[in-house]
C-alpha positions as CSV (number, residue, x, y, z in Angstrom):
1,M,18.0,122.4,110.4
2,K,15.8,119.4,109.6
3,E,17.1,116.9,107.2
4,I,14.9,116.4,104.1
5,K,14.5,112.6,103.9
6,F,11.9,110.4,102.2
7,R,11.0,106.8,102.0
8,A,8.9,105.0,99.4
9,W,7.1,101.7,99.8
10,D,8.4,99.6,96.9
11,K,5.3,97.6,95.9
12,T,7.3,95.3,93.7
13,L,9.9,94.3,96.4
14,G,7.6,94.8,99.4
15,K,10.1,96.9,101.3
16,W,11.0,100.5,102.2
17,D,13.5,102.4,100.1
18,Y,15.0,105.4,102.0
19,F,16.6,108.4,100.3
20,T,17.5,112.0,100.9
21,A,17.6,115.2,98.9
22,D,21.3,115.6,99.7
23,N,22.6,114.1,96.4
24,I,20.2,115.6,93.8
25,I,21.1,113.1,91.1
26,V,20.5,110.0,93.2
27,Y,17.4,111.7,94.6
28,I,15.9,112.3,91.2
29,Q,16.8,108.8,89.9
30,T,15.3,107.2,93.0
31,W,12.2,109.4,92.9
32,Q,11.6,108.6,89.2
33,K,11.9,104.8,89.8
34,H,9.2,105.0,92.4
35,V,6.9,107.2,90.4
36,I,7.1,104.8,87.5
37,N,6.3,101.9,89.9
38,G,3.3,103.8,91.3
39,D,4.9,103.5,94.8
40,E,3.8,105.6,97.8
41,F,6.1,108.3,99.2
42,Y,6.4,109.4,102.8
43,Q,8.5,112.2,104.4
44,Y,10.6,112.2,107.6
45,T,8.9,114.4,110.3
46,G,12.3,115.6,111.6
47,L,11.4,113.9,114.9
48,K,12.6,110.8,116.7
49,D,10.7,108.6,119.1
50,K,11.6,107.9,122.7
51,N,14.1,105.3,121.5
52,G,15.8,107.6,119.0
53,K,14.1,106.0,115.9
54,E,13.2,108.5,113.1
55,I,9.5,109.1,112.7
56,Y,8.1,109.1,109.1
57,E,4.7,109.5,107.7
58,G,3.1,106.1,107.5
59,D,4.6,105.0,110.8
60,I,2.4,103.5,113.5
61,V,3.1,105.1,116.9
62,K,2.1,104.3,120.4
63,D,1.9,106.9,123.2
64,T,1.2,105.2,126.5
65,V,-2.2,103.7,125.6
66,L,-3.1,105.5,122.3
67,I,-2.1,104.0,119.0
68,G,-2.3,105.6,115.5
69,D,-0.6,106.4,112.3
70,V,1.4,109.5,111.3
71,R,0.0,111.6,108.5
72,F,0.7,115.0,107.0
73,T,-2.6,116.9,107.2
74,N,-3.6,120.5,107.7
75,G,-0.1,121.6,107.1
76,A,1.5,119.5,109.9
77,F,2.5,116.0,110.8
78,S,-0.1,114.5,113.2
79,A,-0.7,111.1,114.8
80,W,-4.3,109.9,114.0
81,F,-5.4,107.6,116.8
82,I,-7.8,104.7,116.5
83,N,-8.6,104.3,120.2
84,V,-9.5,107.8,121.3
85,P,-10.9,107.9,124.9
86,E,-14.6,108.7,125.2
87,G,-15.2,112.4,125.7
88,W,-12.0,113.4,124.1
89,N,-12.9,115.7,121.2
90,H,-9.8,115.2,119.1
91,E,-8.8,112.1,117.0
92,Y,-5.4,113.4,116.2
93,I,-2.6,115.4,117.8
94,P,0.6,117.0,116.3
95,V,3.4,114.5,116.6
96,F,5.7,116.9,118.4
97,M,3.4,116.9,121.4
98,G,4.2,114.2,124.0
99,M,7.3,112.9,122.2
100,N,8.8,111.7,125.5
101,N,6.3,108.7,125.6
102,T,5.9,108.1,121.8
103,E,7.3,105.0,120.3
104,V,7.3,103.8,116.7
105,V,5.8,100.3,116.8
106,G,5.4,99.6,113.1
107,D,4.2,101.0,109.8
108,I,1.0,100.9,107.7
109,Y,2.4,98.4,105.2
110,E,4.3,95.9,107.3
111,N,2.0,96.0,110.4
112,P,-1.5,97.1,109.3
113,E,-3.0,94.8,112.0
114,L,-1.8,97.3,114.6
115,L,-4.4,99.7,113.4
116,K,-7.3,97.3,113.8
117,Q,-9.5,98.2,116.8
118,E,-10.3,95.3,119.1
119,G,-14.0,94.9,119.4
């Protein structure tokens, strides 16, 4: 069974705060703190990259040559790539596809430069 985990980008401290739904009191207190701060919340996908690192929404992943960020859209977690090869008619793929080669290389707050296309 997938663990229900979250993280929030603490705008005040400039760091991630990780928490689970296991201890409901701590969960509610943590959630409320971040709601008051206007922080962004992201959920654990239930998957790990090729190095065993947990993959969350907001992570930046690299799969061989493709690089993109993980989002929850259309009812599923997907990686949205910035460097889609010409002729490929998809700009995203579900994150569970090709996990053997996928690696978390950063996140959208601490490493936004990774999502800049080289021109």
